[in-house]
MARTITOR-136136 format. One record per residue (C-alpha): x, y, z; residue in one letter. Coordinates in steps of 0.001 Angstrom, whole numbers, padded with zeros to 6 digits, always signed. Last residue first. Layout:
MARTITOR-136136
XYZA/...
//
This chain:
MARTITOR-136136
-166670+188228+115525X/-165684+184686+116513X/-165027+184370+120274X/-162309+182308+121949X/-161401+181009+125410X/-158157+178990+125515X/-155851+181867+126600X/-157858+185010+126016X/-159328+185269+122572X/-161110+187577+120208X/-161560+186722+116520X/-161951+188220+113049X/-161140+191762+114159X/-158146+192257+111927X/-155873+192507+114916X/-157194+189217+116297X/-156735+187438+112910X/-153121+188719+112805X/-152463+187486+116360X/-153935+184080+115549X/-151774+183906+112454X/-148664+184599+114412X/-149522+181945+116957X/-150104+179431+114243X/-146853+180210+112525X/-145060+179737+115879X/-146864+176503+116533X/-146050+174956+113196X/-149062+173167+111697X/-150598+169666+111948X/-153976+171045+113106X/-153999+168726+116151X/-150257+169339+116797X/-150794+173110+116651X/-153729+172839+118989X/-151740+170739+121469X/-148955+173328+121400X/-151396+176178+121947X/-153372+174536+124738X/-156242+172328+123714X/-159852+171647+124846X/-161308+174865+123241X/-163297+177253+125385X/-166329+179067+123867X/-167634+182574+123799X/-170737+183386+121751X/-172872+181032+123740X/-174999+178143+122422X/-172050+175688+122508X/-170871+172880+120194X/-171130+174956+117047X/-168311+177235+118352X/-165940+174304+118370X/-166506+173530+114726X/-166222+177259+113931X/-162892+177358+115686X/-161631+174350+113673X/-162689+175818+110325X/-161246+179215+111273X/-157945+177726+112384X/-157573+175475+109320X/-158429+178365+106967X/-155903+180567+108707X/-153177+178020+108496X/-153709+177663+104814X/-154712+174750+102489X/-157751+173304+104201X/-157853+169507+103895X/-156713+169188+107540X/-159949+170808+108792X/-162213+168476+106818X/-160243+165458+107958X/-160593+166673+111533X/-164330+166965+111248X/-164530+163448+109780X/-162472+162198+112698X/-164813+163924+115184X/-167858+162336+113528X/-166319+158877+113720X/-165419+159503+117392X/-169087+160291+118040X/-170204+157105+116314X/-167761+155059+118368X/-169035+156522+121612X/-172671+156093+120626X/-172079+152410+119800X/-170197+151947+123061X/-172930+153549+125083X/-175542+151262+123557X/-173363+148212+124285X/-172837+149364+127848X/-176512+149976+128337X/-177333+146459+127227X/-174872+145219+129831X/-176445+147507+132473X/-179746+145749+131939X/-178220+142322+132570X/-179462+139620+130255X/-178379+136959+132738X/-176938+134795+130010X/-174453+137585+129103X/-174840+139726+126015X/-171740+139544+123824X/-170026+142839+122831X/-169080+143789+126359X/-167640+140311+127087X/-165781+140399+123798X/-164267+143745+124816X/-162487+142341+127898X/-162300+145327+130267X/-158924+146648+131677X/-158994+149323+134388X/-155714+151124+134316X/-153425+152650+136909X/-150520+154801+135808X/-147215+155914+137254X/-145998+158605+134905X/-145501+159062+131157X/-146980+155638+130407X/-146526+154090+126961X/-148956+152836+124362X/-147759+151593+120977X/-150045+151632+117972X/-151246+149306+115143X/-152328+146760+117816X/-152923+143200+116553X/-156363+141701+116515X/-158290+144405+114754X/-161951+143526+115032X/-163106+147072+114445X/-164522+147244+117934X/-161166+146204+119359X/-159339+148873+117369X/-161726+151746+118074X/-161999+150837+121782X/-158308+150905+122498X/-158404+153835+124944X/-160773+155448+127364X/-160310+158586+129367X/-160899+158970+133116X/-158077+159817+133760X/-155344+160762+131357X/-154525+160779+127678X/-151710+161888+125385X/-151955+162098+121624X/-150500+160956+118338X/-146872+160752+119497X/-144901+160054+116357X/-142034+157575+116194X/-139160+157703+113753X/-137736+154342+112808X/-138260+154709+109034X/-141118+152196+109139X/-143078+154568+111473X/-144187+153685+114995X/-147338+155515+115992X/-147369+156366+119680X/-150316+156923+122092X/-149184+158532+125296X/-150396+157586+128723X/-151068+159472+131964X/-151711+158710+135618X/-154831+157597+137387X/-157875+155475+136639X/-157354+155224+132867X/-159969+153130+131178X/-158663+150396+128889X/-160568+148286+126361X/-159367+144732+125899X/-158408+142266+123179X/-155298+143751+121677X/-152651+141224+120557X/-149298+142907+120308X/-148153+144154+116876X/-147213+147671+118074X/-146498+147357+121853X/-148993+147817+124659X/-148130+148694+128218X/-144752+150221+127485X/-143521+151628+130815X/-142101+155125+131017X/-143448+155625+134581X/-144620+152490+136449X/-147660+150493+135521X/-150576+149283+137656X/-153284+146932+136429X/-156921+146671+137410X/-159100+143814+136247X/-162436+143437+134521X/-164002+139953+134204X/-166967+141587+132396X/-169630+140162+134716X/-167529+140923+137812X/-166939+144490+136687X/-170654+144846+135815X/-171836+143777+139226X/-169835+146525+140914X/-170934+149067+138318X/-174606+148061+138768X/-174552+149187+142389X/-172558+152345+141404X/-175173+153331+138801X/-174764+153074+135031X/-176452+155797+132941X/-173239+156843+131149X/-170437+154355+131798X/-168926+154279+128344X/-169139+158102+128232X/-166684+158385+131108X/-168310+160483+133833X/-168338+157554+136343X/-164521+157147+135954X/-163021+158501+139133X/-166132+158142+141327X/-166369+154530+140286X/-162826+153768+141207X/-163220+155462+144621X/-166348+153449+145277X/-164449+150217+144512X/
//
């Protein structure tokens, strides 16, 4: 149990919850741990979704199945990330996505209805969970709005500058590190990786930016 807590204690959902409360919380929420082998589908599009998952180990990919039969990987996640919260909180009963493992993966499943409904004991950590969940959803909403703003830009340069300014605003220092490698950044911005790399090089030569790997500075 201690190992599980140490793995996921920095997850935003568990902010402010101690180990002693964590043990009680898992019982209160009827949480369970599941293990899945590599390349296993743990949630299929159309399946009933009634839990929030926290990755304890391993990696998953979130897939959108298109009507034409082509599937798009929206993102990959690993420990101690959370998944499924936006759909369960929105009251969506059937999953619009498919989730598959890319390696052996262990997941902590928490019944969302038990989070959303205060228990008869009025546990203080239960109230904290609800507060954390509201903050988490609000933060994701802000991030989605930022992404929409970025994707409405017409050129690769405009998308890059808008994204980099967004990242810069999260830190008081001139230099900042983005959470994506080049391929992940290209996927996030919905642009070709080669075209993006070329544009970054041009912007660097023109003195608009400085960068080394994932660390950037706007000049």
